[in-house]
N, C-alpha and C positions, 0 to 999 in steps of 0.2 A: 598611630600604632596602639596608643592606649585604648582608643575606641574599638579597634579591631579585637584586641585581647579581651576586652570586656564583653563584646558580642559573642566571642567564642565560649567564654565562661558561662554566659547566660544560656547559650545553646546546649552546652554539655550538661548543665544543671537540669534543663527541661528533658533532655534525653534520658538522664539518670532516673528522674521521677517516673517517666513513662515506662522504663524498663522494670522499675520496682513494682509499679502498679500491675504491669503485665505478668511479672513473676508471681506476685501474690495471687492474681486472678488464675494463673495456670495451676498453682499449688492447690487452690480451692477446688478447681475443676477435677484435679487428680484425686483429691480426697473424696469428692462426691462420687466419682466413678468407682473408687475402691469400695465405698460404703454401700453403693447400690449394685455393685458388680456380682459376678457369680461366686458362689461359695464352694466349699470342698466337694460337695456332692455333684455340682455341675462339672467340675474338672474330671471327676471319676466317670460320670456318665459320658462326657465327651470322649474320654479315653476309650471307653467301652464301645461307643458308637463307631469310632474310627480305629478300631483295634487293628494294630499293625499285622497281627498274625492272620487276619482274615482278608487282608488286601492282597491282590495278585501282584507280586513283585517280579514276575517272570520277564517283564520288559525292561527291568533295571539293567543298565549297561555299564555300571561302575565295576571296577576290578574287585573281586571278592577273595582271591587267593594269591599269596606271595609265591614267587618262583624260588627255587633252591638258590641260596647264597644272595638273594635279593635283600638290600638293606633298607629300601624305602618302606615306610609304614603304610598300611592300607588306610584308605579313607573310610570313615564311619558311614555305613549304609543308612538309608532313611528309616528303616524299621527299628533301628536302635536309638533313634533320637526321640527322647521323651521329655515332657514337662513334669516337674515334680510339684504336685499340689501341696498346699498346707491348709491348716484349719484349726478349729478349737482343740480337738482331741490331739492333733499333732503337736500343737504348742504346749498343751498341758503335759503330755508325756515328756517332751524335751526339757521342760522346766523342772519336773520332778527328778529326772536323771541327773541334772546338774546339781541340784540341792543335795542329793544323797550320794554324790560321787560315784554314780554307776555308769557303766559303759555299754554301748550296744554295737553289735557287729554291723548293724544297719548303717551307722555313721562311720565307724572305723574302716569298713571295707567299701564305703561309698556306694552303697546299693542303690540302683535306679528306681526301686519299687518302694522306697521308704515312705513316701506320702500316702500311697495306696494302702500299705499294710497298717500304718498307724491310724489312718482315717477310717478304715472299715470296708470301704469299697462296695462293690456290687452285691456281695453276699452278706454284708453286715457283720463279718467276722473280723473284728479289729485284733491285730496281733503286733507284737514287738519281739525283737530278739536281743535278749540281755547277754552281755559277754561277762562271764565270771572269771575269777582267778586273776584279776587285774587286766591291764591293757598291753602287757609286754610278753611276747612269746619266746620260748627257748629255742624254737626252730626257725628256719629261714626258707620257707617254700618260695619258689621263684615266681609264683602267680599272686602272692598275697602282700597287701600293703600294710599289714599290722606290724608295728615296730617290734624289734627283736633284741634279746640280750641273753648272755649266758647266765647272768645272775639277776633275774627280775626282782623287784621289790617284794617284801613278804606279803602274804595274804592279808586282806582286811578281815578281821574276825567278825566285824559287824555286817559284812556284805550279805550273808543269807537273810538276816532280819531286815536290813534296809531294802533289799530286793523285794522281799515278800510284802513289806509295808507299801512300797511304791506301787506294786502291781495291784494290791487290794484297792488302791484309790483310782485306778484307771478303769475305763469302760472297755475291758477286753475279756474275751472268753477263751483265748488260746495264747499261750506264752511259749516262746522258744528260748531255752537256756543253752548257750554255747560257751566256749571258752578258748583261750589260748592254750597251747601246749605248755605244760609245766614239768619238764623232765627233771627239774631240781627238787621236786617233791617226791617222797617215798611212794605215796599212793597216786601220784599224778594229778591230785586234786579231786579224786572221786568222793572222798568224805565231804568235802566242801559242797560239791554238787548235790549230794544226797541231803545234806542239812538244808540247803536252799529249797529243794523240792518239798521237804517236810514242812518248812515254815510257810510256804505258799499255800499248800493244801490245808494247813491249819486255819488260814484266813478265808479260803474259798475252796471247799472240797469239790465243787463242780467244774472248776477251771481245768482245761486240758493242758498238760505240760509235755512239751517235747524237749528232750535233751539231745543236742547235737554235740557229741562228745569227741575228744581226741582218742588216740588208740591205746592210751595208758600203757604203751609198750607191750600190749597184749597180756597184761597182768590179770589173771583170772579173778583174783579177789577184788580188784578195782572195778572190773566189769560187773561182777556180781553185786557190789555195793550200790552201783547206779541202777542196775536192772531191777533190783528189789526195793527201791526207795519210795515207790509210789508214783512214779512217772507213768505217762500213757504211751509215749512214742520214744523209742530208742533209735537215734540217728547217728550214723557215722559215714563220712563221705570217702569214697574211693578216689574221687576227684578227676581221674583220667584213666585211660586204658593202661594195661599192664606194661607194655613196652616203653611207654613214655614216662612212667612213674619216676625213674631215677633222674630224669631231666627236668621234671616239673615240681616234684615234692622234695622236701628235705631228705637227706640220706638216711635219717632214722625212720622215715616213713616207708612202708612197704605194702605193695598191692595185696599180696597174699595175707599179710598180717591184718590188713583192714577187713578183708573178707572173713577172717577168723574171728575178729571182734564182733562182727554182726551175727555170725553163726552162734557164737557162745552166748550172746545176750538172749537170743531166742531159745536156746537150750535151758538157760537159767530160768527164764520166765516166758513160757509159751504164749501167755496172754498179751504180751507186748506187741504193738505195731512197730515193725522195724523199717528203716528208711535209709536211702543213700542217694548221692548226687554225683553227676558226671558233667564236666565241662567239655564242650566241643569247640573246635577251632584251633587246636594246638598241633595239628598235623596228623591226627588219627585217621585210619581208614574205616570204611563201613564195616568190614569184617571184624575189625578190632572192637568197634562199638558194640556190634552184635554179640561178640564173645563176652564182653563185659556184662551185658544184660543177662546172658546165660549164667555167668558166674554168680551174679547177684541172686538170680532165681534159685540156683542150686543151694544157696545159703539161706533160703526161705525168707528173703527180704520181701516185704509187702509193698512198699512204695518207692518209686524212683522219680527223680527230677533230672531233666537234662536242660542245660542252658548254654548260652554263648560265653566263652571266655572273653573278658574285656581287660586289656592291659591297663593296670591302675596308674603306673608312671613309666617313664622312659627307662627306668632301671630294671623293670620287670620283663618277663618273656614277651616277645612280640606275638601278635595275633597272626597265625599262619593262614587262617581262612575265616571269613564271615559266612556262617552257615545260613542258608535261606529259611524263611518261615515255613515254606513248603516241605523242606527236608526235615525240619524239626517235627512237623505234623506227621511225616512218614514214620519217624522213630516212635512217636506216640502210638500209632496204629500197631507197629510191630510189638511194642511192649504190652499192649492190651491183648494181642493174640497169644503172647507168651504166658498170660495169666496173672500178671501183677494185680493186686487189689486196686492200686491206683498208680497211674503214671502221667506226669505232666511234662511236656516238652515244648520249649519255645525260646526265642532269642533272649528275652528278658527274664526268663525263669531263673530263680535262685533256689538254693537248698531250703530256704525258709520262706517260700513264696505263699502269699496270703490266699490265693485262689485254691492252691493245693490243700491248705489247712482247713478250708471249708469242707472239702470232701473227706479228709482224714477225720475231722470231727464227727461227721456222719457215720463213718466206719466204726469209730470207737463207741459212740452212743448205741449203735445197733448191737455191737458185741456185748456191751454191758447189759442191754435189755434182754438179749438171748440168755446170758448167764444167770440173770435173776429169775428166769422162768424155769430153770433146771432144778 
């Protein structure tokens, strides 16, 4: 019995050493593969080469639309499955955000394009979307995963300077500033927005700044404060078609009010590029989407983005339909025919989409060049 036990112990000891050697060897191999593997640019090129929007998905047989009163959630179609790349610029931006206690909607809203935007991508236009006014919203839209409270923490008075300092150290030439809604503030946070833009432009006059703003309860003075603060793009999202607005957005948000905000910004500063975004897949009809585009055009909106609504958690609105890449392409063609300066439409497009910013940057530079010749 003693001899048997001793043999078993010797055997187990040998197995253990073998496993440790193999584990160490495997770890070394993994490290070597990572060191010699593809970098950020390879991931971006791979994503470009196998672009889901150019693949023909007409043969896809999965279910794309929920029936009325159906409870089962739709399965994610293949064109919405993406790998998120990381790299030096991605890591640098993330580290700076944590150090300076800054927030990004890229992270808070779990955007699928975060790696591409922070990394620069095909067009070399690195962008990030900073979320001002804290990370807690006074509204509770049914599509949004950002946390809410009736009484959010007070504003950080150092946020404008911290934001500007961080951006100055990044290799980016286009920055998007957005925010939560702050109905608890008299001006809705417009002064804080303006101060941040001024601080950024002080450090880098050539950077292009887009402000994706709340509706400020359609307060004219608040809209004017932001529109005249030195920004380049004034953006406000209508989010969905008019008939679905009460079911998708917070009760204090209003479709007509959002249109009025965009219209007023252009009246205050005609040189601004104005922009809005619409989510598809919430149960809207084609006629309703077309009417939304007409409404935006009537308010002199220059740029529009259309993207797929993605349910952030089980507590949020269900996806009614996964719109195909072909259908998104069709909306892009319709928008171009309507005369928008720029329209980008695709399943993974978000309101602050990097590829769109490349073209908007070109529009702004051309505008400035034309004005300087006058």
